[in-house]
C-alpha positions as CSV (number, residue, x, y, z in Angstrom):
1,X,9.3,-2.6,-19.7
2,X,7.2,-2.5,-16.5
3,X,3.5,-3.3,-16.6
4,X,0.8,-2.8,-13.9
5,X,-2.1,-5.2,-14.0
6,X,-4.8,-6.4,-11.7
7,X,-3.6,-9.1,-9.3
8,X,-4.7,-12.7,-9.6
9,X,-4.7,-15.7,-7.2
10,X,-1.6,-16.9,-9.0
11,X,0.3,-13.8,-7.7
12,X,0.0,-14.8,-4.0
13,X,3.4,-16.5,-3.8
14,X,5.0,-13.3,-5.2
15,X,3.2,-11.1,-2.6
16,X,4.3,-13.3,0.2
17,X,7.9,-13.4,-1.1
18,X,8.1,-9.6,-1.2
19,X,6.6,-9.4,2.3
20,X,9.1,-11.9,3.7
21,X,12.0,-10.0,2.0
22,X,11.1,-6.8,4.0
23,X,11.2,-7.9,7.7
24,X,11.9,-4.3,8.7
25,X,8.4,-3.4,7.5
26,X,6.3,-6.6,7.9
27,X,6.4,-8.7,11.0
28,X,4.5,-11.5,12.7
29,X,1.3,-12.7,11.0
30,X,1.4,-10.2,8.1
31,X,1.8,-12.9,5.4
32,X,-1.4,-14.6,6.5
33,X,-3.2,-11.3,6.7
34,X,-2.0,-10.3,3.2
35,X,-3.2,-13.6,1.9
36,X,-6.6,-13.1,3.4
37,X,-6.8,-9.6,2.1
38,X,-5.9,-10.6,-1.4
39,X,-8.7,-13.1,-1.4
40,X,-11.2,-10.4,-0.3
41,X,-10.1,-7.2,-2.0
42,X,-8.7,-6.1,-5.3
43,X,-5.0,-6.0,-5.8
44,X,-2.6,-4.7,-8.4
45,X,0.9,-5.9,-9.3
46,X,3.8,-4.3,-11.2
47,X,5.7,-6.8,-13.2
48,X,9.0,-6.5,-15.1
49,X,9.9,-7.6,-18.6
50,X,10.6,-11.2,-17.3
51,X,7.0,-11.3,-15.9
52,X,8.3,-11.3,-12.3
53,X,6.1,-9.5,-9.8
54,X,8.2,-6.8,-8.2
55,X,5.6,-4.9,-6.3
56,X,2.0,-5.2,-5.2
57,X,-0.9,-3.3,-3.6
58,X,-4.2,-4.3,-2.1
59,X,-7.1,-1.8,-1.5
60,X,-10.4,-2.2,0.4
61,X,-13.4,-0.3,-0.7
62,X,-14.8,1.4,2.4
63,X,-17.8,3.1,0.8
64,X,-19.1,4.1,-2.6
65,X,-16.6,6.9,-2.7
66,X,-13.7,5.9,-0.4
67,X,-11.0,3.2,-0.4
68,X,-8.2,2.3,1.9
69,X,-4.8,1.1,0.6
70,X,-4.2,-1.9,3.0
71,X,-0.9,-3.0,1.7
72,X,1.7,-1.8,-0.8
73,X,5.3,-2.9,-1.2
74,X,8.1,-3.1,-3.8
75,X,10.8,-5.7,-3.8
76,X,13.7,-4.5,-1.6
77,X,16.3,-4.3,-4.5
78,X,13.8,-2.4,-6.7
79,X,12.9,0.4,-4.3
80,X,13.5,4.0,-5.1
81,X,13.4,3.4,-8.9
82,X,9.9,4.6,-9.6
83,X,8.2,1.2,-9.5
84,X,6.0,2.1,-6.5
85,X,5.0,5.4,-8.1
86,X,4.0,3.6,-11.3
87,X,2.0,1.0,-9.3
88,X,0.3,3.7,-7.1
89,X,-0.6,5.9,-10.1
90,X,-2.1,3.0,-12.0
91,X,-4.1,1.9,-8.9
92,X,-5.3,5.4,-8.2
93,X,-6.4,5.9,-11.8
94,X,-8.4,2.6,-11.7
95,X,-10.0,3.6,-8.4
96,X,-10.9,7.1,-9.7
97,X,-12.4,5.5,-12.8
98,X,-14.5,3.4,-10.5
99,X,-15.9,6.4,-8.7
100,X,-13.5,6.7,-5.7
101,X,-13.1,10.2,-4.5
102,X,-10.9,9.7,-1.4
103,X,-8.1,7.3,-0.6
104,X,-6.7,6.5,2.8
105,X,-3.5,4.8,3.9
106,X,-2.1,4.2,7.3
107,X,1.6,3.8,8.1
108,X,3.9,4.0,11.1
109,X,3.9,7.6,12.5
110,X,7.2,9.5,12.9
111,X,6.6,9.6,16.7
112,X,7.6,6.0,16.8
113,X,11.2,7.0,15.9
114,X,11.7,4.0,13.6
115,X,13.9,5.1,10.7
116,X,12.9,2.6,8.0
117,X,9.5,4.3,7.8
118,X,10.9,7.7,7.1
119,X,11.1,6.9,3.4
120,X,7.6,5.4,3.5
121,X,6.0,8.5,4.9
122,X,8.0,10.6,2.4
123,X,6.8,8.4,-0.4
124,X,3.1,9.0,0.4
125,X,3.7,12.8,1.0
126,X,5.5,13.2,-2.3
127,X,2.5,11.7,-4.0
128,X,-0.1,14.1,-2.6
129,X,-1.2,12.2,0.5
130,X,-1.7,14.4,3.6
131,X,-1.4,13.2,7.1
132,X,-4.7,14.0,8.9
133,X,-4.3,12.2,12.2
134,X,-2.1,10.0,14.5
135,X,-3.9,7.2,16.3
136,X,-2.2,5.3,19.2
137,X,-3.3,2.7,19.8
138,X,-5.0,1.9,16.5
139,X,-7.2,-1.2,16.9
140,X,-5.6,-4.2,15.3
141,X,-2.0,-2.7,15.5
142,X,0.5,-3.7,18.1
143,X,0.7,-1.3,21.1
144,X,3.4,1.3,20.8
145,X,3.1,1.5,17.0
146,X,1.3,4.8,16.4
147,X,-0.6,5.0,13.1
148,X,-0.2,8.0,10.8
149,X,-3.4,8.3,8.8
150,X,-3.0,9.8,5.3
151,X,-5.6,10.8,2.7
152,X,-5.6,11.9,-0.9
153,X,-8.5,13.3,-2.9
154,X,-8.9,11.8,-6.3
155,X,-11.8,14.1,-7.1
156,X,-13.3,17.1,-5.5
157,X,-15.5,16.1,-2.6
158,X,-17.8,19.2,-2.6
């Protein structure tokens, strides 16, 4: 049975293990950035019946009513089995219950022509996120990596 729960400091090693197992998605100094972000922002994990963390997410509150999902990943051998959807749904429910109306996520835009991210964009789109912009270069991202900006409304905004 899978369970989604808030992340704790003890989950850091699992976060970093998952990041390192996905080199086609996470490069360079990402592990240190994930570690920093987990210390500053709330996170969630999905754990299996052996209490192993198999996926994680970190979100930053941007305002009283908006949040950005900074990081989200599921262990490579557990992808495409619904674990990410379960994690995302639980996280979005918690954010909505905390007053969040709008959630943003950034990922690599299709114009980059990098196939591993096709499934990532499809994941967000199947879950109701809508691409509203492409930014290239996005401050903080490596040049030549256009950012697709997606949003989803958790509540009406007007």
